[in-house]
C-alpha positions as CSV (number, residue, x, y, z in Angstrom):
1,M,-10.9,14.2,-12.5
2,K,-12.0,18.2,-11.4
3,I,-12.3,19.1,-7.4
4,A,-14.3,21.9,-6.1
5,L,-12.0,23.3,-3.6
6,Q,-12.4,26.1,-1.4
7,Y,-9.1,28.0,-0.2
8,L,-9.1,29.0,3.6
9,N,-6.6,31.5,4.2
10,D,-6.0,33.4,7.8
11,A,-5.6,37.5,8.0
12,N,-2.5,38.2,6.5
13,G,-3.9,35.6,2.8
14,N,-1.8,33.2,4.0
15,T,-3.7,29.7,3.2
16,Q,-4.2,27.9,5.5
17,A,-6.8,25.1,4.3
18,V,-8.2,23.4,1.5
19,Q,-12.5,22.0,1.5
20,L,-13.4,20.0,-0.1
21,P,-17.1,18.4,-0.8
22,L,-17.7,15.1,1.0
23,T,-18.7,13.2,-2.2
24,E,-14.6,13.9,-3.6
25,W,-13.1,13.3,-0.4
26,E,-14.4,10.2,0.0
27,K,-13.7,9.4,-4.1
28,V,-10.5,9.9,-2.6
29,I,-9.9,8.3,0.8
30,G,-11.7,5.0,-2.1
31,K,-8.5,5.8,-4.2
32,L,-5.7,5.4,-1.5
33,R,-7.0,2.5,0.3
34,K,-6.4,0.8,-3.4
35,Y,-3.6,2.3,-3.8
36,E,-2.3,0.8,-0.2
37,Q,-3.9,-1.8,-0.4
38,A,-1.7,-2.7,-4.3
39,L,1.5,-1.1,-2.8
40,K,0.7,-3.6,-0.1
41,L,0.2,-6.7,-2.0
42,K,4.0,-5.3,-4.0
43,S,5.7,-5.5,-0.8
44,D,4.8,-9.4,-0.3
45,L,5.3,-9.9,-3.1
46,E,9.0,-9.0,-3.4
47,E,9.2,-10.5,0.5
48,A,7.7,-13.8,-1.4
49,F,10.8,-14.0,-4.2
50,S,13.0,-13.0,-1.4
51,Q,12.5,-15.0,-0.1
52,V,12.1,-17.8,-2.6
53,A,15.8,-16.8,-4.1
54,L,17.0,-17.5,-0.5
55,L,15.4,-21.4,-0.2
56,K,17.0,-21.8,-3.8
57,Q,20.4,-20.8,-2.4
58,K,19.9,-22.9,0.4
59,K,22.4,-26.5,0.9
60,N,20.7,-28.9,2.2
61,K,16.9,-28.5,0.7
62,Q,14.0,-30.7,2.4
63,T,12.0,-32.6,-0.2
64,L,8.0,-31.6,1.1
65,K,7.5,-35.0,2.7
66,E,10.5,-34.2,5.1
67,F,9.0,-30.7,5.9
68,L,5.7,-32.6,6.2
69,N,6.6,-35.3,8.2
70,E,8.5,-33.1,10.7
71,L,4.1,-31.6,11.4
């Protein structure tokens, strides 16, 4: 993805900001949101697998029927 960037410099020539077309910015934000969703899903799955592993180690296991009776 080639983006036409414009650099803004101060009086000393130091880059202070970068500009890009709005359509390109919206594409970048769209990709960022997809990556954030994927990262959240990955994190949620890791937590779920961690909880399952802990439940498998538990000695006093509860049946589904017992669990539902508690509700």
